[in-house]
N, C-alpha and C positions, 0 to 999 in steps of 0.2 A: 576419413578418406578410404575409398575402396579401390583396390587395384585388381584388374583382371587381365588375364592373358589368354586370348582365344585360340592360341596354338595352331593357327593354320599355316605357319611357316613361311608367310610371304615377306618376312623382314620386320623392321621396326614398326611399320604401320599396322602390324597386328596387335600391337600393345594398345589396349583402350583403357584409358584412365576415367573412371567415373568418380566424380566428387559429389558428396553430399551437399544439399544447397548451403548449408551453414559454413562449409569450408571455404576460406579465401586464400588462394595461393596465387603467387606470381607465375607467370609463364617459365621464367627461368627454373623455380623449384620444380615445376611440373617436367620440364625437359630434363632436369638432373634425375628425377625419380624414374622417368621412362628409359633413360640410358642405363641407369643403375639395374632396374629390373631386366632390360633386354641383355645386359652384360651377364647378369647371373643366369638368365635362361640359356645364353650361348656358351657360358663357360665350361660346359660339360661336353665331353667329346661325344662322337656319334654312338660310341658303345656304352654311353651312360656313366663312364667312370669321370670323377671330377678331375679337371686339368689343374695342374699346379705349375705355374711358371717358374717358381722357385726351385722346383725340383721336377723338371719335364721327364717324362717316361723315356726309358731307353729304347732305341730303335731295335726291332725284332728282324731286320734284315739289313743287308748291306746297303749303304748309301751310294747311289751312283758315283762313279769316278768323276772327280773334278767338282763335285757338289758341297765339298769341305765337310767337316764333322758337325755342323751345326743344324743338321736336318731333324726333324721331329720324328716321331714314330709313324710307321704305317697305319693307315685306317684299316680296321678289321674287315670292313665291308668290301674295300676295293684295292687293297694291298698298296696303294699309293702313300707315299710320304706327305703328310700335311705341311702345304706351303704356308699355312697360318703359323703353325708351331716353329717352323724353320726361319721365317722372316722375323718372328718376334725376338728370337734369340739374336739375330743380326741387328735389330733395332736396339736392343739393350747393350750389345757390346761395341756396335760401330756407328750407330745412328741412322736415321730415316733415309737418307741419300744412298748409303751403303746397301740397306735392305731393298730399295727399288731397283738398284743396279743389279743386285744378287738375284732379284725375281726375273728380271729381263735376261740375265745369262742363263739361269736355269731353264725358264721357258724356251730358249732358243736351242739349248744343248742337251737338256734333259726332259723333254716334254713327256716321255713315258713313265718317269720315275715319281713325279709329283702330282698331287691334286691341284690343278691350276683352275678349279671351278670358281665361278662368281662368288659362291658362298664362302670359300676359304678367305678371299681377300676382304669380303665383307665382315667375316668373324674377326679378322685381324684388326680392321678399322674399329669395330666396337669394343674390343679388348683395350685398345689404345685410348679410345674415348673414355672407357670406364676408369682408366687409370689417369684422366685428366691430361693426357698428351694429346691435346686437341689438334695442333698443327700437324703432328705426325699422323693422326687418324686422317685428317683431310688428305694428306698426301697420298694414302692407301686408298681412300674412297675415289680420288681423282685417278688413280691407276686402275681402279676397277671400272670407272667410267670409260676409259680409254679402252680397256679390253672388252668390255660387254656393253657397247653404246646402244644396243636394242633393248636393255633391260630397264624397266621402270625403276626396280628396287635400287639400282646403283645410283640413280640420280636422287632418289628419295633419301638414301644414306648420306650421300654428299651434302644434300640440302640440310639434314641433321647436323652433320659435322660443322658446316657454316653457322647454323643456328646456335650451336652451342659456343662458337667462338664470337658470337655478337655480330656477325657479318650477315645481317637481315637481307640485304638487297641480293647477295650471292645465293643465300638460301632460298629465297623466292624463285629466283631464276632456275634453280635445280628441281625445286618442287613442281614447278611450271612444266619442265621437261618430263617429269615423272608422270604428271597428269596427262600430258599429250600421248604418252604411251599407254597409260592405265587410268582412264577418267574415273574409275571407281575408287580411287584412292582418297577416302574421306579425310583422313588426317592431313595430306598434302593439300588438299582443297582448303581446309580450315586454316592452315598456315598461311597459304597464299591471301586468303581474305583478310586475316589478322595483320599481316606484314606488307602485302602488296600494294601498297598506296602508290599510285602513278601520278 
């Protein structure tokens, strides 16, 4: 088996898996490999340092008042605190519902202190997916869809979460939404063809 990452940064659909003709693998094994590969690609911070959830980096600036001491470190390029790292700590200590509530609170009261970009929530979702916390990942991907409904990538990611959970109907529904926004998403098109029996 050969794995290639084309590196264009468009999300999980940039991972292209090429199989030698002799290889026979189930779609579940392929999905696991793509998630594992994507997680390893995304587990590095934007500065190129390896992230470690067991030993998160210390914040190099003060966390905004009321944000609690669970914030991650600021990103070197934009000076904002990573919402991914912040919420991952909350998920570990308090659960997914508390993390979603914390996101909403921080977004409402500390919008200038944190990186609330689509990619931050997506990164968190894939970190959870890589840990096999599939239901938690789906909650984060769903939140990302709510926050960025015009993005093809958020629907693609939610579709991938549902696919990993065996919810093929919901996966196809979200891959179709992704295709409506970005008809060039070949992986989404292939998944819709495979699982989208009507």
